[in-house]
Structures are given as C-alpha cells and as structure tokens.
C-alpha positions as CSV (number, residue, x, y, z in Angstrom):
1,X,-9.1,4.5,18.8
2,X,-6.3,2.4,20.3
3,X,-2.7,3.4,20.1
4,X,-1.9,0.2,18.1
5,X,-4.6,1.2,15.5
6,X,-2.9,4.5,15.1
7,X,0.5,2.9,14.7
8,X,-0.5,0.3,12.2
9,X,-2.6,2.7,10.3
10,X,0.2,5.2,10.1
11,X,2.7,2.6,8.9
12,X,0.4,1.4,6.2
13,X,-0.3,5.0,5.0
14,X,3.4,5.8,4.9
15,X,4.2,2.6,3.1
16,X,1.4,3.4,0.5
17,X,2.9,6.9,0.1
18,X,6.4,5.6,-0.5
19,X,5.1,3.1,-2.9
20,X,3.2,5.7,-5.0
21,X,6.2,8.0,-5.0
22,X,8.6,5.2,-6.0
23,X,6.4,4.2,-8.9
24,X,5.9,7.7,-10.1
25,X,9.6,8.8,-9.8
26,X,10.9,5.5,-10.9
27,X,13.4,5.2,-8.2
28,X,16.3,2.7,-8.9
29,X,15.8,0.6,-5.8
30,X,12.1,0.1,-6.7
31,X,12.7,-0.7,-10.4
32,X,15.4,-3.2,-9.5
33,X,13.2,-5.4,-7.2
34,X,12.7,-8.9,-8.5
35,X,8.9,-8.8,-8.3
36,X,8.7,-5.4,-10.0
37,X,10.9,-6.6,-12.9
38,X,8.7,-9.7,-13.2
39,X,5.6,-7.6,-13.2
40,X,7.1,-5.3,-15.9
41,X,8.0,-8.3,-18.1
42,X,4.4,-9.5,-18.0
43,X,2.3,-6.3,-18.3
44,X,4.9,-3.6,-19.3
45,X,6.3,-0.6,-17.5
46,X,3.2,1.6,-17.8
47,X,0.8,-0.8,-16.3
48,X,3.4,-1.8,-13.6
49,X,3.4,1.8,-12.5
50,X,-0.4,2.0,-12.6
51,X,-0.8,-1.2,-10.6
52,X,1.7,-0.2,-7.9
53,X,0.2,3.2,-7.7
54,X,-3.2,1.6,-7.1
55,X,-1.7,-0.7,-4.5
56,X,-0.2,2.3,-2.7
57,X,-3.5,4.1,-2.8
58,X,-5.2,1.0,-1.3
59,X,-2.5,0.9,1.5
60,X,-3.3,4.5,2.3
61,X,-7.1,3.9,2.4
62,X,-6.5,0.8,4.6
63,X,-4.2,2.9,6.9
64,X,-7.0,5.4,7.4
65,X,-9.6,2.8,8.1
66,X,-7.3,1.0,10.6
67,X,-6.4,4.2,12.2
68,X,-10.0,5.1,12.7
69,X,-10.5,1.9,14.7
70,X,-12.2,-0.4,12.2
71,X,-12.1,-4.0,13.1
72,X,-13.0,-6.8,10.8
73,X,-13.8,-9.1,13.8
74,X,-16.4,-6.6,15.1
75,X,-17.8,-6.1,11.6
76,X,-18.4,-9.8,11.2
77,X,-20.2,-10.1,14.5
78,X,-17.4,-11.4,16.7
79,X,-16.3,-10.2,20.1
C-alpha cells in the first residue's frame, strides 16, 4: 500500500459518505445543484435519491479498493 493509495481511497470514501448523507437528509446545497435538479426533473425525487445513494456507495467501494492498493494497470497485465 502506497501513501497516495490511502489518500485517494480515503478521499473517495469520504466523498461517497457525504453524498449518501446529503441525499438521505436532503441538504439544501445538494438539492439546489444544477445537475441534481436536472436529474429530479427527469426521474423524480425518489429515484434521484436512490441513484445518488448508489453512486455514493460505489465511491465508498472504490475508495476501499484503491486504499488496498488495487491497480487497473497491473490487473490488465501492464507494468
């Protein structure tokens, strides 16, 4: 594990957590973002919350995978 892996993984995990909490709590700054309003107009408030919660969960999983030292280059057979 490299220090930069831990840093990037931690940042991704924290951003995922903030995204989940913002979608569940309906924070004003989150609900007023342009892309969130556009998504709400297309799929509705309920599905917007579900999709952003799923995105937050994916960020947390990606953060854990990155922090553990996973490298896509190594996985694909590169250096």
